[in-house]
Every structure is written in C-alpha cells, then in structure tokens.
C-alpha positions as CSV (number, residue, x, y, z in Angstrom):
1,M,138.4,64.7,37.9
2,Q,136.8,67.6,39.5
3,V,133.8,67.3,37.2
4,R,133.3,63.6,38.1
5,F,133.6,64.3,41.7
6,A,131.1,67.0,41.5
7,F,128.7,64.6,39.7
8,Y,129.0,62.0,42.4
9,V,128.4,64.5,45.2
10,K,125.3,65.8,43.3
11,F,124.0,62.4,42.8
12,V,124.5,61.4,46.5
13,I,122.8,64.7,47.6
14,I,119.8,63.9,45.3
15,L,119.6,60.3,46.5
16,L,119.7,61.4,50.1
17,G,117.0,64.0,49.5
18,L,114.8,61.4,47.9
19,I,115.3,59.0,50.9
20,L,114.5,61.8,53.2
21,I,111.3,62.7,51.4
22,V,110.1,59.1,51.3
23,V,110.8,58.7,55.1
24,I,108.9,61.9,55.9
25,M,105.9,60.9,53.6
26,R,105.7,57.5,55.2
27,E,105.9,58.8,58.8
28,A,103.4,61.7,58.1
29,K,100.9,59.6,56.2
30,S,98.0,60.3,58.8
31,I,98.6,63.9,58.2
32,L,99.4,64.3,54.4
33,V,96.8,61.8,53.0
34,P,93.8,63.5,54.5
35,L,95.1,66.9,53.5
36,L,95.9,65.9,50.0
37,I,92.4,64.2,49.5
38,S,90.7,67.3,51.1
39,G,92.7,69.6,48.8
40,L,91.8,67.7,45.6
41,L,88.1,67.6,46.6
42,A,88.3,71.3,47.4
43,I,89.7,72.0,44.0
44,L,87.0,70.0,42.4
45,V,84.2,71.9,44.1
46,S,85.8,75.4,43.9
47,P,84.1,76.4,40.7
48,L,80.7,76.0,42.4
49,T,81.9,78.1,45.3
50,S,83.2,80.8,43.0
51,W,79.8,80.7,41.0
52,L,77.8,81.2,44.3
53,E,80.1,84.0,45.4
54,K,79.5,85.7,42.0
55,W,75.7,85.6,42.8
56,R,76.4,87.6,45.9
57,F,76.2,84.7,48.3
58,P,78.4,85.4,51.4
59,K,81.7,83.6,51.3
60,A,81.1,81.4,54.4
61,L,77.6,80.5,53.0
62,A,78.9,79.6,49.5
63,T,81.6,77.4,51.0
64,G,79.1,75.7,53.2
65,I,76.7,74.9,50.4
66,S,79.5,73.5,48.2
67,L,80.7,71.4,51.1
68,I,77.1,70.1,51.9
69,L,76.6,69.2,48.2
70,L,79.9,67.3,48.1
71,L,79.2,65.4,51.3
72,A,75.7,64.6,50.1
73,V,77.2,62.9,47.0
74,L,79.8,61.1,49.0
75,G,77.3,60.1,51.6
76,G,74.9,58.7,49.0
77,M,77.7,56.6,47.6
78,V,78.6,55.2,51.0
79,F,74.9,54.6,51.9
80,F,74.5,52.7,48.5
81,F,77.5,50.4,49.2
82,Y,76.5,49.8,52.8
83,N,73.0,48.6,51.8
84,Q,74.3,46.5,49.0
85,I,77.0,44.9,51.3
86,I,74.4,44.1,53.9
87,R,72.2,42.3,51.4
88,F,75.4,40.5,50.0
89,T,76.2,39.2,53.5
90,N,72.8,37.4,53.6
91,D,74.2,35.0,51.1
92,F,77.2,33.9,53.2
93,G,75.5,30.8,54.3
94,M,74.6,29.7,50.7
95,L,78.2,30.5,49.6
96,E,79.6,28.4,52.5
97,N,77.5,25.5,51.4
98,R,78.6,25.8,47.9
99,M,82.3,26.0,48.9
100,R,81.7,22.7,50.9
101,H,80.2,21.2,47.8
102,Y,83.2,22.1,45.7
103,F,85.5,20.8,48.4
104,D,83.7,17.5,48.3
105,L,84.0,17.3,44.5
106,L,87.7,18.1,44.8
107,N,88.3,15.5,47.4
108,S,86.5,12.8,45.5
109,F,88.6,13.7,42.4
110,L,91.8,13.5,44.5
111,E,90.8,10.1,45.9
112,N,90.0,8.7,42.6
113,N,93.1,9.9,40.7
114,I,95.9,10.6,43.3
115,E,96.9,7.7,45.5
116,G,97.6,8.7,49.1
117,A,96.2,12.2,48.7
118,V,95.1,13.9,51.9
119,P,91.5,15.1,51.7
120,L,90.8,18.8,52.2
121,S,88.3,19.8,54.9
122,A,86.4,23.1,54.9
123,D,86.1,22.7,58.8
124,N,89.8,22.4,59.2
125,I,90.4,25.5,57.0
126,Q,87.9,27.5,59.1
127,D,89.6,26.3,62.3
128,T,92.9,27.4,61.0
129,I,91.6,30.8,60.1
130,F,89.9,31.3,63.6
131,S,93.1,30.0,65.3
132,Y,95.1,32.5,63.3
133,L,92.8,35.3,64.3
134,Y,92.9,34.4,68.1
135,S,96.7,34.1,68.0
136,N,96.9,37.6,66.3
137,A,94.5,39.4,68.7
138,S,97.1,42.1,69.5
139,S,97.5,42.9,65.8
140,L,93.8,42.9,65.2
141,T,93.4,45.3,68.2
142,Q,95.9,47.6,66.6
143,G,94.0,47.4,63.3
144,L,90.7,48.4,65.1
145,M,92.5,51.3,66.7
146,A,93.8,52.4,63.3
147,T,90.2,52.1,62.0
148,A,89.1,54.4,64.8
149,S,91.8,56.9,63.9
150,T,90.8,56.7,60.3
151,L,87.2,57.5,61.2
152,T,88.5,60.5,63.3
153,V,90.4,61.7,60.1
154,V,87.2,61.2,58.0
155,F,85.3,63.5,60.4
156,L,88.1,66.0,60.2
157,M,88.3,66.1,56.3
158,P,85.1,68.2,56.0
159,V,86.8,70.8,58.1
160,Y,89.9,70.7,55.9
161,I,87.8,71.0,52.7
162,F,85.9,74.0,54.2
163,L,89.1,75.7,55.2
164,F,90.7,75.1,51.8
165,L,87.7,76.5,50.0
166,Y,87.3,79.5,52.3
167,F,91.0,80.5,52.2
168,R,91.8,79.4,48.6
169,R,92.5,83.0,47.4
170,F,94.6,83.6,50.5
171,L,96.7,80.4,49.7
172,I,97.1,81.5,46.0
173,E,98.2,85.0,47.2
174,F,100.7,83.3,49.5
175,L,102.2,81.4,46.6
176,L,102.4,84.5,44.4
177,M,104.2,86.4,47.1
178,S,106.6,83.5,47.6
179,F,108.2,84.2,44.1
180,D,109.9,87.2,42.5
181,E,107.8,89.6,40.5
182,R,109.0,88.4,37.2
183,F,108.0,84.8,37.9
184,K,104.4,85.7,39.0
185,P,102.8,85.4,35.6
186,K,104.2,81.9,35.2
187,V,103.2,80.9,38.7
188,Q,99.7,82.1,38.0
189,K,99.7,80.0,34.7
190,V,100.9,76.9,36.7
191,I,98.2,77.4,39.4
192,H,95.6,77.6,36.6
193,K,96.8,74.6,34.8
194,V,97.0,72.5,38.0
195,K,93.4,73.4,38.9
196,L,92.2,72.4,35.4
197,V,94.1,69.1,35.5
198,V,92.7,68.1,38.9
199,Q,89.2,69.0,37.9
200,N,89.4,67.3,34.5
201,Y,91.0,64.2,36.0
202,I,88.4,63.8,38.8
203,T,85.3,64.6,36.7
204,G,86.7,62.5,33.8
205,M,87.2,59.5,36.1
206,F,83.7,60.1,37.5
207,W,82.0,59.8,34.1
208,V,84.2,56.8,33.2
209,I,83.1,55.2,36.5
210,C,79.5,55.9,35.8
211,I,79.7,54.4,32.2
212,L,81.6,51.3,33.5
213,A,78.9,50.9,36.2
214,V,76.1,50.9,33.8
215,L,77.9,48.6,31.3
216,N,78.9,46.1,34.0
217,S,75.4,46.1,35.4
218,I,73.8,45.3,32.0
219,A,76.3,42.5,31.5
220,L,75.8,40.9,34.9
221,Y,72.0,41.3,34.9
222,S,71.8,39.8,31.4
223,L,73.8,36.7,32.8
224,G,71.4,36.5,35.8
225,I,74.1,37.2,38.4
226,K,72.7,38.3,41.8
227,H,73.9,41.5,43.4
228,A,74.9,42.6,39.9
229,F,74.8,46.4,40.7
230,L,77.1,45.9,43.7
231,F,79.6,44.0,41.7
232,A,79.4,46.4,38.8
233,A,79.7,49.5,40.9
234,F,82.6,48.1,43.0
235,A,84.5,47.1,39.7
236,A,83.9,50.4,38.2
237,L,85.1,52.3,41.3
238,L,88.3,50.3,41.4
239,N,89.0,51.6,38.0
240,V,90.6,54.7,39.7
241,I,93.6,52.3,40.2
242,P,95.0,51.8,36.7
243,F,95.8,48.4,35.5
244,L,95.4,46.6,38.8
245,G,91.9,48.0,39.7
246,P,90.0,46.5,36.9
247,F,91.6,43.0,37.4
248,I,90.7,43.1,41.1
249,G,87.2,44.3,40.4
250,A,86.6,41.4,38.0
251,I,87.7,38.7,40.5
252,L,84.6,39.1,42.8
253,P,81.8,38.6,40.3
254,I,83.7,35.8,38.5
255,T,84.1,33.9,41.8
256,Y,80.5,34.6,42.7
257,A,79.3,33.2,39.4
258,L,81.6,30.1,39.9
259,L,80.1,29.5,43.3
260,T,76.4,30.2,42.6
261,K,76.0,29.0,39.1
262,D,75.8,25.3,38.0
263,S,77.4,25.8,34.7
264,L,80.9,27.2,34.0
265,W,79.5,29.0,31.0
266,Y,78.3,31.8,33.3
267,T,81.7,32.2,34.8
268,F,83.2,32.4,31.3
269,G,80.5,34.8,30.3
270,V,81.4,37.1,33.2
271,F,85.0,37.0,32.4
272,L,84.3,37.7,28.7
273,A,82.0,40.6,29.4
274,F,84.5,42.2,31.8
275,Y,87.3,41.7,29.3
276,V,85.4,43.4,26.5
277,I,84.3,46.3,28.7
278,Q,87.8,46.8,29.9
279,L,89.0,46.9,26.3
280,M,86.4,49.6,25.5
281,E,87.4,51.5,28.6
282,S,91.2,51.4,27.9
283,N,90.9,52.2,24.3
284,L,87.7,54.4,24.0
285,F,86.4,55.8,27.3
286,T,89.5,56.8,29.2
287,P,91.4,58.2,26.2
288,K,88.4,60.2,25.1
289,I,87.2,61.4,28.4
290,V,90.3,61.5,30.5
291,G,93.2,61.1,28.3
292,G,92.5,64.0,26.1
293,K,92.7,66.2,29.2
294,V,95.3,64.4,31.3
295,S,98.1,62.9,29.3
296,M,100.2,60.4,31.2
297,N,102.9,57.9,30.3
298,P,101.8,54.3,31.0
299,L,105.3,53.3,32.1
300,M,105.5,56.2,34.6
301,T,101.9,55.5,35.7
302,I,102.9,51.9,36.6
303,I,105.9,53.1,38.6
304,A,103.8,55.7,40.4
305,L,101.4,52.9,41.3
306,F,104.1,50.8,43.0
307,V,105.8,53.8,44.6
308,G,102.4,55.0,45.9
309,N,101.7,51.5,47.3
310,F,105.1,51.4,49.0
311,I,104.6,54.7,50.6
312,W,101.0,55.1,51.5
313,G,99.4,51.8,50.4
314,L,96.0,52.0,48.6
315,A,95.7,55.8,49.2
316,G,99.1,56.2,47.5
317,M,98.0,54.2,44.5
318,I,95.0,56.5,44.1
319,L,96.7,59.8,45.0
320,F,100.0,59.4,43.1
321,I,98.3,59.4,39.6
322,P,96.8,62.9,39.9
323,G,100.0,63.9,41.7
324,M,102.0,62.8,38.6
325,A,99.8,64.8,36.4
326,I,100.3,67.9,38.6
327,L,104.1,67.3,38.6
328,K,104.0,67.1,34.8
329,V,102.3,70.6,34.6
330,I,105.0,72.1,37.0
331,F,107.9,70.5,35.1
332,D,106.6,71.7,31.8
333,E,106.6,75.4,33.0
334,V,109.8,75.4,35.0
335,E,112.9,76.2,32.9
336,G,115.4,73.3,32.9
337,M,112.8,70.7,34.0
338,E,111.1,70.3,30.6
339,A,112.7,66.8,30.1
340,Y,111.1,65.5,33.3
341,G,107.7,66.7,32.0
342,F,108.4,65.0,28.8
343,L,109.2,61.8,30.7
344,L,105.9,61.9,32.6
345,G,103.9,62.8,29.5
346,D,102.0,60.7,27.0
347,T,104.5,59.4,24.4
348,G,101.8,59.4,21.8
349,A,100.7,62.9,22.4
350,S,104.4,64.0,22.3
351,Q,104.9,62.2,19.0
352,K,101.8,63.9,17.5
353,K,103.0,67.2,18.7
354,T,106.5,66.6,17.1
355,N,104.9,65.5,13.9
356,R,102.7,68.6,13.8
357,G,105.7,70.7,14.4
358,S,107.7,69.0,11.6
359,L,104.6,69.4,9.3
360,K,104.4,73.1,10.1
361,E,108.1,73.4,9.3
362,Q,107.7,71.7,6.0
363,I,104.8,73.9,5.0
364,T,106.8,77.0,6.0
365,K,109.7,75.8,3.8
366,V,107.4,75.2,0.8
367,R,105.8,78.6,1.2
368,G,109.3,80.1,1.3
369,R,110.2,78.6,-1.9
370,F,107.3,79.9,-3.8
371,R,107.4,83.3,-2.1
372,L,108.0,86.2,-4.7
C-alpha cells in the first residue's frame, strides 16, 4: 500500500513539474527562443573561432570574424528570398485573372449540372476577406507590434551569438564546476558529444537543403515553371521541419502550375517530381548525411513536432528536433536514464547494435569452444 501511494505521489510530482516547465517555456518564449537559436548558431561556428584563435588572432577579433561570416551567409539568404519574392509579387495580377477564369469554369459547371446552385464570385470572396481584415484591425495591430518585437530580437541575436562565442570556455568551466570531481570526465564527454551533434545536424541539414534546392530547381525548370528557383529553395528550406515541411513546400509550386499552365499534366509533373525527390531525400540523402550522425526515432520526432508547435509554434517545430537529439546524448550518459535515450534513438540503429552485440557473443563462444 505504501509503495502504491509513493508511486502515485511520484507520478503527480512529475506531472506537475512537466506542466510547470511547459507554462514557463510558453511564457518565456520571447527570451528562450532567441537564446536557443543563438546558442545553436554559436556552436555551429565555434570551430572557426577556435581555429582563428590557434592562429594567434585576438579572442574578440576571432569572435567578430566568425560572427561577420555567419551574418553574411544568413544575410545572403534573406537577400535572395527578398528579391525572389518581389519578382513573384509582380505576377499577382495574372494569378488573380487566372483564379477568376477558374471561378467562371466552376460556376458554369455548377449551373449546368446542379440545379439551384449559387454561383461563386471572386469579388464577393475578396470583399469577405477585406471585411474580415477591417473587423480584426486590433488583432492585426497586435500582430504588427509582435513583428516589431521580433525584429528587435533579430537585432539582438548577433549580440547573443558574440557573447556565447566569446564566453564559451567560461560557460563550459561553469558547467564543470557545477558537478562533483568524479563526474567531470563524463560531463566533458557529454559537452563534446552535444557539440558534435549540433554541428553535424546543422551542417548535415544544410547540405541536404542544398541538394534538394538543386534537384527541385532542375525539375521545375525542366517543366517550364516560372520562379522555379524560389519554389525550389523554399521547399528545400522547409525540409528542416520533418514530415510536414516537404508537404507544405510542394503545395506552392503545384498550385502555381495549376493556375499558370493550361494543361493539368504540368501540375501532375510537379507533383510527381517532388514526390520522387522526397523519396530520395527520406531514403538516401537524410539517412546518409544526417541520419548517420544524428539517429532519431520517427515516432518521437513526430511527437516533438506537435509538442514544439504547441509550445513555441514554428520555432518550436524547428528547435525541438536538435533539442531531442541533445536530450538523447544526455540520457545515454546519465546513469539510470539509458532507457529514455533508447526511446529517443533510432530503432534501426539500436537493432543493428543489438545484432552486432549478439554476433560478437556468438563469435566469442565459438572461439571458446575451440580454445586449447
């Protein structure tokens, strides 16, 4: 009876602790998300900073050079998407006319085949949208204020990255001092593994995105889809969100092909091309480039996506994946938490590891039998 009571008390305490963590994470989103993104980017470029310091660059100068190169890459990506989107907006008039054309076709079909059907009007739909926007002006104002605060955070993130890089050894020393002397070797091992996991995940995803952007561009250009590189890069970039990202990224070029091409074969061709490329990504590129370095359980990955979306929205869907990989590293090294690391890990890798272990045991037994 006492054991059962103790179990219920422990379960309630854990449940309350999880609820408290979720509440804190939701309320502190504006603080935690920029810090986590800055920390991940700082870990990514830290090898460059260390390399510059080995060549006798002053610490502040090495940190500044690393930050400038990182911002140059990110700024180039933003500049590319900005120019492509500006060009894409020039087609809004043509897209509106095509939508009106499809509305007319749909209305004529309804009139000829469904008695008493109410025709659809593109003008009515536009009026409905604008009336909704006007009636929700207060929420839109709050959204603009949120965007302004987001821009403020974006300008603060370079400061965070610089400080993380400059004080990285100080922070590591703090972590080592927080544990007993006998645990310091294991803490150092965990820190090293976490650093490798983050670097491998981000660099691996970067190469996968580049490969997908090239393949998507080739497919869309061969089909004669305008703004092919924008659609290709956007779909490739959304691949950082597992399962959902590729689906969302394919909707835009498929819809554009449907609206701009006279034949449905182009729409089907875009769908087929993205489907084949996605099969190659999920079965070849990601397992070879990312999966070999960061092993994750698909079931736990999906759960992490939904939990991340619930807590932090889109940022949570992106951040919770490397966060889960970091938790796996920690669980694997902490005594008594190995089961949770096994739960987060790749079942296929675990099975291979188990098979290798059983094979080694069989070989040992065979050698023992023939040993003189």
